[in-house]
N, C-alpha and C positions, 0 to 999 in steps of 0.2 A: 606859493600863497599869493592870491590876487590882492589888489589894493583893497577891495571890499572886504575880503576875509581878514586882512591885517587890521583894518581900521575898526572892525566890529568884533574882533577876537574876544576882548574882555567881556563885553556884554553877552555875547553868545555863550561863552563858557559859564557865566553866572546863571543865565536862563536855562541852559541845557541841563545843568545840575538839578534844576527844579522840575522841569517838565519834559525832558528828553531833547533830542537834537533840534537845534535852532539854526536856521540858515539866514543869509542876508542877501539882499539885492539892491543895487544902486537905484535910487528913486529921486530924481531931480537933485535938490540940494541936501538930501538926507538918504537914509537907508531904510528899506522895509525889512522887518524881521518876520520870519515865517516858521511855523511849526506844523508839520504834516500838510504842507502846501497852503496853510491858512495864514494870511498876513494879520498879525495881531499887534504889531508895534512899529514905532518909528524910532530911529536913532540918529541924532543930529548934534554935532558939537559936544560929543561925549555925554549926551543926555538921552535917557530912554523914556519914551512916551508909550503908554499902554492904551489900546482901544477899549472904550467902555461907554455904554449907553444906559438909559433908564436907571433902575435901582442901583446898579453897580456904579454908575457915574456919580449918583447922589452920595453914595457911601464914600467914594474916593474924595469927593469935594468936602465932605464932612471931616475928613482926616487931613485936609489941607492940600490935596492934589490940585495942581494948576493945569488948565487947558493949554494945549500946544499953542493955540492962537494968542494966549496971554502975553507972550514975549516974542511973537513973530509978526512980520508984516502981513497984510491981507493976502490971501491966496485963493485961487480958483479950485484948489483941491478940497475934497471933503475930509478935513482933518480936525474939525472942531471937537470930535469925539475921542481925541487922543489926549492922555493926561500924564503929566510928570508926577511920579509917585513920591510921597514924602518918606523920610527916613523911618518913620514909625512902621511903615509897611516893609520897606526894603531891608531893614535890619532884623526883621522877624521872618525867618525862612519858612515856617509853617504858614504864616499869614500871606506872605509873598506868593508862595505856591498856590494857595487857595484863590487868591485874586487873579493870578494868571490863568488858572483853570476855569474860573468863572467867565473871564473874558473870552477864552477859546470856545466855551460852550455857548455863550451868547452869540458869537459869530456863526458857529455851526447852525444854531437854531434859526438865525436870520436867513442863512443861505438855503436851508431846507424849506423854510416857509416860502421863499421866493421861487424855488424850483417847483414846489407843489402848486403854487398860485398860477403857474403857467398851464396847468392841466385841469380839465374839468371832468372828463370821463374817467371813471375808475379803471377801465380797461387800458388806459394810457399809462398807468403807473407800472414801475418795474415789477416783474414776476406775475402780474395779473392779466386776465383775459376777459372776454365777454362772459365766460362762465362765472367768474368771480363777481363781475358787475351784476349779473342777474341774480346771483345768490344773495348779494347784499340788498338788492331791491326788495327781496322778500321780507327783509327786516327794516324797511323804511330808510335805507341809506342809498340816496340817489345820485350823489355826486362826490367829488373829491373833498370839497369843503365840509360836507356832512360827515364823511368818513374820517377826516382828520380831527374834527371836533369830538367825535365819539371815541376814536382811538381803536387800535387793533384788538386790544384786550376786551373792551366792551362790545365791539362788533362781533367778536368770536362768541362771547357769552350770549348775545342775542340769538345767534344762529343755534346754539345748543339748546337754549330755552324754547325755541320755536320747533325743536325736534328735527332740524335740518342736519343731515349727515355732514360733519366737518371734522376731519382728522387734524392732528397737530400740524401737519404740513400746511394746511390752510392758514392756521394762525401765523406760522412763520412767514408765509407769503404776504399776509396782511402786514405783519410787523415790518418786514424789510421794505415793503412798498411805501409805507409811511415814513421810512427813514431814507427813501429815495435811493436805495442801493440793491444790488443783486443779493438774493437770499444766501448765496454761497460766501458772502463777505461777513456774515454774522460770526463773531468770534466765539470760542468756547466759553469764555468768561461771561461775555454778554448774554449768551444763550442761557447760562446757568442763572444769572440774576433775573432775566426777564421771565424765565419759566417759573421761578419761585414766586414772583409777583402774580403771574397768571394763575397759578394753582391756589394762591391765597384768595384771589377774587372768585375763582370757581367754587371754592369751599364756601365762601360767604354767600354765594348765589344758590347753594344747595346742589351743586353739580359735581360730578366725579372729576377728580384731578387727573392730569395727564402726565406722560413721561416724555 
């Protein structure tokens, strides 16, 4: 067992029980905590700090969470968005898990937005080509920003309403593209949940559901 593994063992065991495997990496005077390659926390002097911004940060502050910088010297690192969680949260496993998952989802969303912001042409997205770009132009979707704002589900419904031939494979290509991942990485559970929402939207639009 390495020094990093030894010194972060307790917190990693606690967090892993709630969200799955958590790993640690030495980071200057502290340790970075990761889940599925996403850094979501800092661990220093036996204290865990969770990354949170926006509404999540405001909620944590309302519960008494303190910013990492509150008791630390000035730093050039972007660590103002890390919070020491109060006992009210850490002593409640369900709430603790919920807060951790919200933090991870927030980070994933930020990373996705940053990745998509670097692309303007729809054909540059994963799984898509000039064929898909021209298809979306027919329903007034001209760039990645417009596509992201509309969403895969609504873009697909626009195609169907316009009478443009678009099988379910087109939808999955759209969905995966806006998740910035290969279509083959969509899990069975994810597919089931997303398909249920698509079919509900299709029904509301007066269109035939898909399988």
